[in-house]
N, C-alpha and C positions, 0 to 999 in steps of 0.2 A: 261234528254236524248230522248225529244221529237224531238228535231231537226235533230239526228240522220237518222229516218223512212223519214222524211221532205224534209230532204236533200235527201237521194237515189230519191225519187220523182221527185223533184226538178233536178236531173240529169239526169234521164229517160227520160223527159219531154226534158230538151235541147237536147240528145242526138236525138232523135225526128224532134230538128229543124234542125238540122244539117246533118240528112238523107234528111229531107225532102225539104230542101231549096238548096242543093247545089248536086253537080254530083257526081257519084262516087269516080272517080281521085283527087277530093280536101278533101271528106271524109276520102278514105283511105289515102293519106297523112298526112292529120290533126291527126290521128287515129297512124300511124306509127310514127311521130316525138315525139307525146306523151309519146308513151311506149317508146322508144328511151331515152326521157328525164329523165323518172320515172325511168329505170336505172341506167342511170349513177348517179343522185341523189344518188341511195342507193350505188352505188359505192363507190362514191368519199363522203361519207355523212361526212367524219371525215376532207379531207381537209375545205367542207364546212364549218365547226364551227372551224376550223383556225383563232387567231386574225389575226387582221388589223388595221395598227398603222392608227391612226386621220390623221395623214396627205395625207396619199396613200389615205384613205378614202372618203376625201372631194378632192384631186386631182382626184379622178375619177368619183364621183359622179357631179362636175362641168364637167367632160370631156364629159359624155354621156348627160347634157345638150344643152352642145355648139355643138357639133355633133348634135346633134338630132334636135336643134332650124334652125340649118343650112339649115339640109336638108330637112325641114318644110318649109322654109319661100324659097326656092328654088322649091317646088313640088306649092307654091300660087304662086309663078310669073310666072312658066310655065306650069301648068296644069289646062287647063280649070274644073270649077268648076260647076254640075250637079244642078243650084237651082232650086226648084220647090215649089209649093203651099205655105205653112204659110212662108220659107225662103223666098221667091219673095217677097211676100208683106212689110216681116219686113226691107229687104235689101232697097225696092222701095221707103218706107215710111222717113225710117233713111235719107235714099237722097237728097229726095222733100225736105226734112225741113231747108236742108242748104241756099237754098233760100226763101222757103215759110214756115214759121212755122205753119204749119196748117195740117188736115191730105187732103190726097189724096183726091179727092171727091170719084170715082170709089170703096176707100177701105172705103169710112166714116161707113156703114152697118157692117163690115169686123171688126173694132175696135170697135164702139160699142156694137157687140156681143160678143169680148173677150178683154173686156179694160183693164186686167191682162199684153197682150204684149205691149202695149206702155212703160213699164218700159224698157223692153229691147231695143224698139226703141230709146228712149231717151238716152240710156247708147252707143247704136252704134251711131247714130250723132253725140253725143259729140265725142267717137274716130274720127268719120269722117272728122270731121270740124277741130279737131286738127292736124289730121295726112293728110288732102288734098285729099286721097282717099282710096276707098274700099279696094285695096287690103293689105293697109296700117291697115284696119282693119281685116282681115283675118289674117294679120302675128300678132297681138296684141293676136286675137282669139289662133294661135298656140304657143303664148307665154304662155297663163294662163294655156292653158294644159299641155306644158312643166312643168311648176310650178308644177300643181298638180300630174306628175309623181315624180318628184323628192319631193315631201310631201312626196307621196304616202311610197317611199323607207326609208325618214327620219323617217315616223311613225314604220314603220316595225323595224325601228333600235333603237326607242325608244321604243317597247315593247319588241323585243325580244335580244336586244345587241350583236344581230349579222350585223355586218356591209357587211360582204361581199353578205348574203342573199337581204341584203337592195338594196345594187346596181343592185343583179339581178332580184327584182322588177319593178326598175327604168327603167331598159331596156327591159324589157317585157312590160310594158305599154309604151314606147317611140316607141317599133315596132308597137303594134298593133295600136297605135295613127296616127302615120307616113303614114301608107299603107290605111286608113277609111278616106275619102275624107270627110266623114260628118261631121269629126272635125275640118275642117279648116273656114267652112259655119258660120259668126256670125250667131249665137241663142242664148234661152233661156237655152237649155241643154249642151250645150260645154261652155257657159260662165259660164254658174254656177255650173258647172265638180268640180270647185276648192273650193267650198264651204263645200260639205260633207266630203272632204278630207279634208279640213281645220278644221273643228271642233273636228275630229278625231282626228289630230295629237294634237290639243290643246289638247285633254282630258287625251294625253297619256303622255305629257308635264311633266315634275318635275316645277310645278312652285306653287305658291301659291293659294289656293284654292280660294279664293276671286277674285283675278286676274283673276284665269281661269274661272272662271265661269260669268265676265264680258264679258273676250274676246269672250267667247264662246256664250255669246248672243249679242254681238254684229254683230259676225259673221252669224247666225241664221236670225237676222233682214233684213241685208243688203242679203243673200244668197235668204230669202223668197222673196223679192223685185223681185230678177230678176227670179226666179223658184219658184212657190210657194211648188213644193214638196219636195226642199230640207230637209223641217221639217221632212217629212219620220224617217231616221235615227237617227234623234233628239230626237224622240217621245221613241225611244229604249232607247237611251243614259239617258234622263229625268226617266225612270221607273228601269233602274238598279242603275245611279248615285244618283239620288234622292232617292232611296229605302236606300242606305247606307249612306247619308248625316240626313236622317231622322234616323235613327236608332242610329247615334252617338249620337245624340242629338244637333247638328253642326245646329239648326233654321238659323243663324245670313247668312250664306253663301247660304240656300234655298231662303231667305228674298233677298238678296241683291242680285244673279240671275234672281228673280222673277221681280223685282223692274226693274235692268237693259234691262232686256228684254221689258218691256212695253215701255221703256223712248226709246230706241232706235225703235224699232218698230213706237210708234207714231211717233216721229223725221220725221224719212223716211217716214211715210205716209204721213204728212203736206208738205215735200218737193215735192212727189209725187203730191201732189193735187196741188199746184203750179207752178209746171210744168205744167199739164194739163190746167191749168188757160191760160197760156202763150200762149198754142197753142188753145185756143176758144173752149176745148173738155169739152162738161157736160155729164158725165156718166149718163145714161138712163137705172133706173133698168128695165123699161121696154121690153128694146130690148136685154139687157148683159143675156147670159144664164147661169143659178145655176149648180151642182153639180147632178141634177137628167136629164139634158139634156146631159153629159158624159154617164152615166148608158146606156141611151137609146142607145147612141152610139157604146158603150162596150159590149152591150149585143147584139147586130145585130147577129143575124144568116148567113144573107146571103155574109158580109162578115167578117165571123171570130172575130168581136169586135171589127174593126180597124177603118171604116168609116160607115155615112149611109145616102144613099143621101137624104133618107125619108125629113132629118132635113134641107139638105142643100137648097131646095128648097122655106123655109121658109120665103126669103127676097124676093120670088119673086108672093107671095099674100098678100093678105091684114092682115098685122102682127098682132096676137091673144096677147091679154095680156099675162102678165107673170102667170097668177094665169090657164090660160087656157091653156097656153102652160106647164109648170108644170106636171100638170094634164095629157096633150097628152103623153109627154115625160115617164110620170110612165106607163101609161097603155101599151104603145110603149115595154118600158124593160120587164113588166111581162110578156106581150103576146109571147114575145122571150123566155123568162123564160119558162114559160109554156107549148111552142111548143119542150123544148127539154125534154127527158126522163130522169130517172138518171141516164145510161150512157152517155144518148147524155150531159149529166151537165159535166159528169168527162170529156169527151173527148174535148169536148171546154176549161174547164181549161187546160188542158195540149196542146191543141193547142194555147192558147193565150199565156202559159210559152214557149213556143216550138220557137214559131213565136218573142217572146220579147228579149229571153235570148240566143236562137239558133242560128237565123239568123245573127244576131250581123252586120248589115250591109256590105249586099251584093255587091258589086261596083267593078267596075273595075278599074284600074288607064290608059289606054290605052293612055300610053305617050312610050310606049318602047312595044319588043316583051318579056317581062320576068311579063307583066303584073299578069300571072297566076301562078307565082312563088310568085309574091308577095303576090298575094290574099289567097296564100295556108299560107306562115310565118305569115300575118295579125291572120286569124282565128285558126292558130295553138296556138297562145300565146294566144287568149282568154280563148281557150277550154282547152289548161295545166294551167291556172290559174283555171276555174272552177273544174277542175279537183283535184286540191290540195287543195282547198278550201273544197269540199267536204269529201277529205279523212279526212283532218284536225279536223274534225267533232268525228270522232271516239276516237280521243286519247287528244285533247285539253282540259284542265278543266280550262281555262280560262275565268271567267264569261263576261270577254269584246268579245271573242269570238263570243259568243251565243248572246251576244245583238246585232254584228253586226248580224250573222243571221237573231236575232228577226227584223232589221232591212231590211233586204232583201226583207223577207217574208210579212214585210208592204206593200213593193214598190209591190211584186207580188200581194197583195189582194188589192190594189190599181189600177194595170192594169188590173184584172181580172173585180173589178167592172167599169172601165172605158175606153175609148179608146186606143186600145193596138199599140203600135210602139216600134220598137226596139232603134229611136232615145232617147227614155224617159228613158231607161236606161243608156245612153251614161253617165249622171253623178255621176251613183255607182259605176262605172268599178273603177276605183281609189281604192275603199275599196273593193274590188273582190280582187286586185292583192294584197294589204296586206295581207289578210290573206291566199291566196297561198303561200304567203312570211313567214309568219307565221307557216303556216304546213310544211315548209322546215327545215327552224330552230327550231323548237320544239317537231318533234315527237319521239324524243327519251327522253324528260324532263316532261313526263305526269304533275307533280305539280312543276316547274321551276320558275312559273310568280305570285308566292304568294304576293310578296315583290314588286313589280313593284306597282304605283301608278294607282288608278281605277279610282278616280276622278278628 
């Protein structure tokens, strides 16, 4: 039951984020819509649990997918996207590689500092050359986000058996992603979104254990190459699922899963190395940054742990060795931590959670006079999902629910230590929507999920 106080604390922090980063009309509207939805769920709880035929279910799910994808494609084609920072560098490099398979000279230091970004650059470049335009890549990005929404719905159905709630989850996430412009810009966070929910979908699907662990291993290996933090919820899954397998003495499944993960990871690493060779890129460990760098950035008091200008100017002076830099970064992080009192530590932690999970991409569409309304709807679906997830902590006893909560707290811990940014939460949003649907479907059945597959 340790997750109940943690989720309450998380919910308070999230509320602070909404209050701090939004105006009164926005916050008031979100709270009013959420309260009204919760009352409707309570009033029509019997209708929510009524059976739905499989044919109607799949027609409805496909309808949600097609309608959302059409709308999002139109947004891609006709709404200007405000690219900035890393988004620009990744885009420019991917387009440049279509004519010259090398690093743009002015971006050489950036990609040597962050060589893991080249994985997503290669993927985007492949899509760009295949489709012939960057608009096409943006549309493919929305397609993957849409598939993530459908996977969230199917995963909810796998867990609860409730097809109506499954459709509701897909709609909620589609509404959020449609009016969140950062879901359209090709980048590791949104292209990598599909992997955490795909892993959980496989985990909850009824299939042979051997095939299940092999499929999960493949999804993890690919997801790690797209965005390394894909593995954070997977760690929680290994803790829960691995414990069950070992308890049942199913060592064969454990060994096959471990060997599969190593094999897939090694194969993809080899392919990645070949791509770097083709680009004539030599990974220089004296330049690229380790985890200490991100800790120094994430603990910066002046920017709330979101950025550190002292680190950005390293390229403008004689570049020190990795050992010297790590020592410098560590001292910088420790100095930032020591400057904060005990209360200050708590406030800093709360502020980072509030920004990452409460802010949820404050951006306007600016393509019609209704952009404020769309902004409210977008925030409302996210706030409702978070509210239902927290409520579910009180009555859902399925250990897979706590597995996902543990994964979310793992993400929170990572974001607290390293650089904070709301876009880094994007990958885990489908999981939150699944847990919201889980709460809607399961609040009357405290122990009703014990017979479903857990590995």
